[in-house]
KOLVEXFI-456545 format. One record per residue: residue in three letters; x, y, z of N, C-alpha, C in turn. Coordinates in pm, 1 decimal. Layout:
BEGIN
+-------+----------+----------+----------+----------+----------+----------+----------+----------+----------+
: timar :      n.u :      n.v :      n.w :     ca.u :     ca.v :     ca.w :      c.u :      c.v :      c.w :
+-------+----------+----------+----------+----------+----------+----------+----------+----------+----------+
:   ALA :        X :        Y :        Z :        X :        Y :        Z :        X :        Y :        Z :
...
+-------+----------+----------+----------+----------+----------+----------+----------+----------+----------+
END
This chain:
BEGIN
+-------+----------+----------+----------+----------+----------+----------+----------+----------+----------+
: timar :      n.u :      n.v :      n.w :     ca.u :     ca.v :     ca.w :      c.u :      c.v :      c.w :
+-------+----------+----------+----------+----------+----------+----------+----------+----------+----------+
:   SER :    956.3 :   1237.3 :   8044.0 :    880.5 :   1220.6 :   8154.4 :    784.2 :   1126.3 :   8148.9 :
:   GLN :    708.5 :   1064.3 :   8249.5 :    603.3 :    983.2 :   8243.5 :    485.1 :   1044.3 :   8159.8 :
:   VAL :    457.0 :   1178.1 :   8199.0 :    330.9 :   1261.0 :   8144.5 :    351.6 :   1255.1 :   7983.1 :
:   GLN :    475.1 :   1297.3 :   7951.0 :    521.1 :   1315.1 :   7795.4 :    487.2 :   1166.8 :   7731.1 :
:   VAL :    529.2 :   1062.1 :   7793.9 :    526.2 :    937.2 :   7743.8 :    378.3 :    889.8 :   7732.4 :
:   GLN :    296.5 :    923.9 :   7824.8 :    149.5 :    879.3 :   7831.6 :     77.0 :    940.5 :   7700.7 :
:   GLN :    118.3 :   1096.1 :   7691.3 :     64.0 :   1166.9 :   7579.5 :    125.2 :   1086.9 :   7441.6 :
:   ALA :    238.5 :   1045.2 :   7450.4 :    305.0 :    999.3 :   7328.8 :    201.6 :    858.1 :   7297.1 :
:   VAL :    174.0 :    775.1 :   7398.5 :    100.4 :    649.1 :   7384.8 :    -52.9 :    710.6 :   7331.9 :
:   GLU :   -106.5 :    783.1 :   7395.5 :   -230.6 :    823.8 :   7361.9 :   -231.9 :    890.7 :   7207.3 :
:   ALA :   -133.4 :    968.3 :   7157.7 :   -112.0 :   1024.3 :   7017.2 :   -102.4 :    907.6 :   6930.9 :
:   TRP :    -19.6 :    805.1 :   6957.3 :     -1.2 :    675.6 :   6884.7 :   -128.1 :    614.3 :   6857.8 :
:   ALA :   -222.7 :    585.1 :   6946.5 :   -325.4 :    504.8 :   6954.3 :   -437.3 :    593.3 :   6875.3 :
:   LYS :   -437.8 :    727.0 :   6882.9 :   -519.9 :    806.1 :   6793.7 :   -486.8 :    813.3 :   6647.6 :
:   ALA :   -362.6 :    827.9 :   6628.5 :   -316.8 :    836.1 :   6487.9 :   -364.5 :    696.5 :   6426.3 :
:   TRP :   -352.7 :    597.9 :   6493.1 :   -384.7 :    456.2 :   6426.8 :   -528.7 :    442.2 :   6415.5 :
:   SER :   -610.2 :    490.2 :   6508.7 :   -764.5 :    484.3 :   6495.6 :   -799.7 :    601.3 :   6390.3 :
:   ASP :   -748.1 :    695.7 :   6367.6 :   -755.1 :    789.9 :   6255.1 :   -713.1 :    760.0 :   6127.8 :
:   LYS :   -634.0 :    637.6 :   6134.3 :   -567.5 :    591.7 :   6008.8 :   -485.3 :    717.3 :   5949.9 :
:   HIS :   -427.3 :    801.5 :   6027.3 :   -329.4 :    880.2 :   5998.7 :   -188.5 :    835.5 :   5982.9 :
:   LEU :   -142.6 :    799.8 :   5856.3 :    -37.2 :    714.4 :   5862.3 :     94.5 :    804.2 :   5908.6 :
:   SER :     96.3 :    933.2 :   5858.4 :    228.0 :    992.6 :   5892.2 :    239.1 :   1004.5 :   6041.5 :
:   SER :    122.2 :   1040.1 :   6125.4 :    123.9 :   1064.2 :   6253.0 :    159.1 :    929.6 :   6315.9 :
:   TYR :    106.5 :    817.1 :   6271.9 :    129.6 :    686.2 :   6314.6 :    277.0 :    646.7 :   6292.2 :
:   PHE :    336.7 :    673.8 :   6197.2 :    468.7 :    636.9 :   6159.7 :    565.6 :    734.0 :   6246.1 :
:   GLY :    529.4 :    842.9 :   6268.4 :    600.1 :    928.4 :   6344.2 :    612.8 :    905.9 :   6480.8 :
:   ALA :    531.0 :    807.8 :   6520.5 :    518.7 :    786.4 :   6661.7 :    653.2 :    689.7 :   6700.8 :
:   TYR :    708.9 :    619.1 :   6583.4 :    812.1 :    528.3 :   6580.8 :    954.4 :    580.7 :   6567.3 :
:   SER :   1061.5 :    559.7 :   6624.1 :   1187.1 :    605.4 :   6590.6 :   1234.0 :    562.8 :   6471.8 :
:   SER :   1331.6 :    618.4 :   6413.7 :   1390.2 :    577.6 :   6285.0 :   1473.7 :    471.2 :   6311.7 :
:   ARG :   1502.4 :    450.4 :   6444.1 :   1570.3 :    301.8 :   6492.3 :   1477.3 :    189.2 :   6534.9 :
:   PHE :   1356.1 :    212.7 :   6513.4 :   1269.9 :     96.3 :   6545.2 :   1316.9 :    -15.2 :   6463.0 :
:   THR :   1298.5 :   -133.7 :   6518.1 :   1333.4 :   -262.9 :   6447.7 :   1217.9 :   -355.9 :   6466.8 :
:   PRO :   1143.7 :   -393.0 :   6351.3 :   1044.6 :   -488.8 :   6383.2 :   1070.7 :   -625.3 :   6400.8 :
:   GLY :   1013.9 :   -690.3 :   6474.2 :   1043.4 :   -815.2 :   6523.5 :   1048.4 :   -929.3 :   6407.8 :
:   LYS :   1104.6 :  -1030.7 :   6447.1 :   1134.4 :  -1155.6 :   6350.3 :   1200.4 :  -1126.2 :   6220.8 :
:   GLY :   1292.8 :  -1031.7 :   6229.9 :   1392.3 :   -995.9 :   6123.1 :   1329.9 :   -930.7 :   6001.9 :
:   VAL :   1214.8 :   -869.4 :   6020.5 :   1146.7 :   -787.0 :   5930.6 :   1212.1 :   -677.8 :   5884.9 :
:   ALA :   1247.2 :   -640.5 :   5761.2 :   1307.2 :   -509.6 :   5733.0 :   1210.2 :   -405.2 :   5760.3 :
:   HIS :   1263.0 :   -293.1 :   5799.1 :   1187.1 :   -161.9 :   5825.8 :   1095.2 :   -119.3 :   5721.4 :
:   ALA :   1143.7 :   -120.0 :   5608.3 :   1058.8 :    -68.7 :   5465.0 :    935.0 :   -183.6 :   5460.1 :
:   ASP :    964.9 :   -321.7 :   5478.4 :    874.4 :   -415.8 :   5457.0 :    756.8 :   -403.8 :   5556.6 :
:   TRP :    810.5 :   -371.2 :   5689.7 :    709.6 :   -348.7 :   5812.0 :    619.3 :   -226.6 :   5793.7 :
:   LYS :    676.2 :   -122.9 :   5722.7 :    621.4 :      3.4 :   5688.6 :    502.9 :    -11.3 :   5578.8 :
:   ALA :    554.6 :   -108.7 :   5478.8 :    448.3 :   -132.4 :   5379.3 :    341.2 :   -224.3 :   5409.6 :
:   GLU :    374.2 :   -304.0 :   5494.2 :    258.3 :   -402.8 :   5556.1 :    165.1 :   -328.8 :   5641.3 :
:   ARG :    213.7 :   -248.1 :   5739.2 :    128.1 :   -154.0 :   5827.2 :     48.6 :    -55.0 :   5741.7 :
:   THR :    109.8 :    -16.6 :   5632.7 :     23.3 :     84.4 :   5549.2 :    -80.2 :      7.5 :   5486.9 :
:   ALA :    -72.4 :    -96.6 :   5434.6 :   -157.2 :   -176.2 :   5358.6 :   -278.3 :   -218.3 :   5460.0 :
:   ARG :   -226.2 :   -252.9 :   5578.4 :   -322.0 :   -303.7 :   5669.6 :   -419.9 :   -195.2 :   5734.1 :
:   ILE :   -351.7 :    -67.0 :   5747.0 :   -429.8 :     29.5 :   5809.6 :   -517.4 :     99.0 :   5714.6 :
:   ALA :   -468.8 :    119.0 :   5589.3 :   -538.9 :    191.4 :   5481.4 :   -644.7 :    114.9 :   5426.2 :
:   GLY :   -633.7 :    -17.2 :   5453.9 :   -756.0 :    -96.2 :   5382.5 :   -868.9 :   -149.4 :   5486.2 :
:   ARG :   -875.4 :    -82.8 :   5597.6 :   -977.1 :    -90.8 :   5678.4 :  -1082.0 :     10.3 :   5674.4 :
:   GLN :  -1224.3 :    -44.2 :   5680.5 :  -1320.7 :     75.9 :   5684.1 :  -1331.2 :    164.3 :   5798.8 :
:   PHE :  -1277.8 :    105.1 :   5909.8 :  -1258.7 :    173.8 :   6040.0 :  -1182.8 :    106.1 :   6132.8 :
:   ILE :  -1112.0 :    176.3 :   6207.0 :  -1013.4 :    120.5 :   6311.2 :  -1048.5 :    210.9 :   6457.4 :
:   ARG :  -1067.6 :    129.4 :   6578.0 :  -1069.8 :    187.7 :   6690.3 :   -960.3 :    115.7 :   6792.4 :
:   VAL :   -855.3 :    191.5 :   6839.9 :   -757.7 :    150.2 :   6917.0 :   -788.5 :    207.7 :   7061.2 :
:   ALA :   -792.6 :    128.9 :   7157.8 :   -804.7 :    189.2 :   7306.3 :   -685.4 :    122.3 :   7379.2 :
:   VAL :   -632.8 :    192.1 :   7461.9 :   -537.5 :    156.7 :   7572.3 :   -581.5 :    153.8 :   7708.3 :
:   SER :   -547.2 :     72.1 :   7790.7 :   -564.9 :     59.0 :   7938.9 :   -469.7 :      0.1 :   8011.5 :
:   ASN :   -476.1 :     -7.4 :   8150.5 :   -399.9 :    -74.0 :   8227.3 :   -233.4 :    -28.6 :   8192.5 :
:   VAL :   -227.7 :     97.9 :   8166.3 :    -90.3 :    131.7 :   8130.7 :      8.2 :    159.7 :   8262.6 :
:   THR :    120.3 :     88.4 :   8266.1 :    196.0 :    114.8 :   8361.3 :    343.7 :    159.0 :   8286.5 :
:   PHE :    420.7 :    252.0 :   8380.7 :    546.9 :    283.1 :   8317.9 :    683.0 :    232.3 :   8407.2 :
:   GLU :    776.3 :    198.3 :   8349.4 :    907.6 :    184.4 :   8413.9 :   1020.4 :    245.2 :   8346.9 :
:   LYS :   1092.3 :    313.2 :   8424.0 :   1200.2 :    378.6 :   8374.8 :   1312.6 :    292.2 :   8365.1 :
:   LYS :   1370.1 :    265.9 :   8266.7 :   1496.3 :    206.0 :   8221.6 :   1587.1 :    296.3 :   8155.6 :
:   SER :   1659.1 :    374.3 :   8233.7 :   1743.1 :    481.4 :   8188.3 :   1830.1 :    435.2 :   8075.6 :
:   PRO :   1819.7 :    521.4 :   7960.0 :   1754.0 :    660.1 :   7948.0 :   1621.1 :    625.0 :   7880.1 :
:   ASN :   1561.7 :    505.0 :   7863.5 :   1429.4 :    482.9 :   7808.4 :   1327.2 :    464.1 :   7902.7 :
:   ILE :   1208.8 :    449.4 :   7860.9 :   1088.7 :    423.6 :   7946.7 :   1011.7 :    313.1 :   7886.8 :
:   THR :    983.4 :    211.0 :   7969.3 :    905.4 :     99.0 :   7911.3 :    765.2 :    110.2 :   7953.4 :
:   VAL :    670.3 :     97.2 :   7862.0 :    537.8 :    111.0 :   7893.2 :    477.5 :    -38.3 :   7872.5 :
:   ARG :    380.7 :    -78.3 :   7955.7 :    301.4 :   -188.0 :   7942.1 :    148.2 :   -148.3 :   7936.0 :
:   LEU :     95.8 :   -204.2 :   7838.6 :    -62.1 :   -175.3 :   7822.4 :   -137.9 :   -283.8 :   7780.0 :
:   THR :   -272.0 :   -256.5 :   7801.0 :   -360.3 :   -348.0 :   7730.7 :   -399.5 :   -276.6 :   7600.2 :
:   GLN :   -396.9 :   -327.9 :   7496.3 :   -448.9 :   -263.2 :   7342.8 :   -557.0 :   -331.6 :   7313.2 :
:   THR :   -662.2 :   -258.6 :   7288.8 :   -798.8 :   -337.0 :   7249.5 :   -813.2 :   -273.0 :   7094.8 :
:   TYR :   -819.2 :   -340.8 :   6999.8 :   -813.4 :   -316.5 :   6852.6 :   -932.7 :   -376.5 :   6791.8 :
:   GLU :  -1017.4 :   -273.8 :   6715.3 :  -1151.8 :   -303.2 :   6668.1 :  -1137.3 :   -250.8 :   6542.1 :
:   SER :  -1173.1 :   -339.4 :   6428.2 :  -1192.9 :   -297.1 :   6278.7 :  -1306.9 :   -349.1 :   6227.4 :
:   ASP :  -1324.8 :   -323.1 :   6100.6 :  -1452.4 :   -403.3 :   6038.9 :  -1410.0 :   -565.0 :   6016.1 :
:   SER :  -1297.3 :   -592.2 :   6021.6 :  -1261.4 :   -731.3 :   6018.5 :  -1221.9 :   -802.2 :   6148.9 :
:   LEU :  -1181.5 :   -730.6 :   6261.4 :  -1121.8 :   -790.4 :   6368.4 :  -1134.2 :   -726.9 :   6501.5 :
:   LEU :  -1151.7 :   -809.1 :   6600.3 :  -1157.2 :   -747.4 :   6748.4 :  -1062.5 :   -830.3 :   6825.8 :
:   SER :   -965.1 :   -758.1 :   6884.9 :   -862.5 :   -825.8 :   6966.3 :   -810.9 :   -758.3 :   7067.2 :
:   SER :   -773.4 :   -817.6 :   7160.5 :   -704.9 :   -750.7 :   7289.3 :   -566.8 :   -811.5 :   7315.2 :
:   ASN :   -469.6 :   -730.5 :   7328.7 :   -349.2 :   -801.1 :   7375.9 :   -280.3 :   -702.7 :   7475.5 :
:   ARG :   -185.5 :   -773.0 :   7526.1 :    -82.5 :   -694.7 :   7636.5 :     17.7 :   -655.6 :   7559.6 :
:   LYS :     82.3 :   -541.3 :   7550.4 :    187.0 :   -501.9 :   7472.8 :    305.8 :   -429.6 :   7562.8 :
:   ARG :    418.9 :   -435.3 :   7511.5 :    525.7 :   -382.5 :   7581.4 :    570.5 :   -273.7 :   7478.9 :
:   LEU :    575.9 :   -137.5 :   7501.7 :    649.9 :    -49.2 :   7406.4 :    753.8 :     12.2 :   7485.0 :
:   GLU :    879.5 :     33.7 :   7428.5 :    983.8 :     94.1 :   7474.3 :   1006.8 :    224.9 :   7385.4 :
:   PHE :    996.7 :    332.5 :   7487.5 :   1021.5 :    479.6 :   7432.1 :   1156.7 :    531.9 :   7459.8 :
:   ALA :   1210.5 :    587.6 :   7354.4 :   1327.5 :    671.1 :   7392.1 :   1315.7 :    818.6 :   7340.9 :
:   LEU :   1373.1 :    903.0 :   7397.3 :   1378.6 :   1062.0 :   7366.1 :   1444.2 :   1085.8 :   7255.3 :
:   GLU :   1400.8 :   1138.1 :   7135.5 :   1476.1 :   1186.4 :   7030.2 :   1406.2 :   1306.9 :   6979.7 :
:   ASP :   1520.1 :   1401.1 :   6977.8 :   1478.0 :   1539.1 :   6923.0 :   1365.5 :   1596.2 :   6991.4 :
:   GLY :   1372.3 :   1570.3 :   7139.2 :   1262.2 :   1621.9 :   7214.6 :   1122.4 :   1555.6 :   7207.5 :
:   ARG :   1109.6 :   1440.2 :   7137.9 :    988.9 :   1374.5 :   7150.3 :   1017.6 :   1220.2 :   7183.4 :
:   TRP :    921.0 :   1171.1 :   7258.6 :    922.9 :   1033.3 :   7295.6 :    881.9 :    932.7 :   7180.1 :
:   ARG :    961.3 :    849.7 :   7129.1 :    941.2 :    769.6 :   7021.9 :    929.0 :    616.1 :   7048.9 :
:   ILE :    859.1 :    529.2 :   6980.6 :    880.9 :    388.0 :   7007.0 :   1004.5 :    325.4 :   6931.0 :
:   VAL :   1092.0 :    251.7 :   7032.0 :   1216.7 :    186.6 :   6951.2 :   1195.5 :     39.9 :   6955.7 :
:   ARG :   1096.0 :     -6.7 :   7040.6 :   1063.4 :   -158.9 :   7033.4 :    925.0 :   -173.0 :   7068.8 :
:   GLU :    867.1 :   -267.0 :   7007.4 :    723.0 :   -300.6 :   7049.7 :    694.3 :   -459.9 :   7039.8 :
:   THR :    644.4 :   -500.5 :   7151.5 :    642.0 :   -664.1 :   7159.5 :    499.8 :   -676.2 :   7233.7 :
:   VAL :    436.4 :   -768.3 :   7162.2 :    317.9 :   -829.5 :   7198.6 :    352.6 :   -943.2 :   7303.6 :
:   ILE :    310.2 :   -910.8 :   7428.2 :    343.0 :  -1009.2 :   7560.0 :    231.0 :  -1093.5 :   7583.6 :
:   GLY :    122.2 :  -1092.3 :   7528.5 :     22.1 :  -1191.9 :   7545.1 :   -110.4 :  -1148.1 :   7496.0 :
:   GLN :   -206.6 :  -1226.9 :   7487.9 :   -342.0 :  -1189.2 :   7445.2 :   -429.9 :  -1187.2 :   7597.6 :
:   THR :   -511.0 :  -1103.5 :   7575.5 :   -611.5 :  -1098.7 :   7693.1 :   -759.6 :  -1169.9 :   7650.5 :
:   PRO :   -810.7 :  -1230.1 :   7758.7 :   -951.2 :  -1280.6 :   7719.7 :  -1045.7 :  -1201.7 :   7672.7 :
+-------+----------+----------+----------+----------+----------+----------+----------+----------+----------+
END
């Protein structure tokens, strides 16, 4: 449901902000495929290094919309990311699938930068 997916989005952003890697990766499906032909293990290693290497991270989401594309739900949002080395804001599309009673990210796409 939309409420559960909203909670999943918030938990993903919080896990990322808290640098809690097991919860962050737990937000993603085992079927998640990174873009540009990157292997899942390589993506995970790169994300681990990037997240663990920051002094602080703050991820906020806004302008969240939901679209049911049965059986999945597509979420579009604005993601504001801040760390000790970067401040950015992007529009993202996250596709969620229900797996073992939890909504997990199966696809993640940056659809544009926001000014």
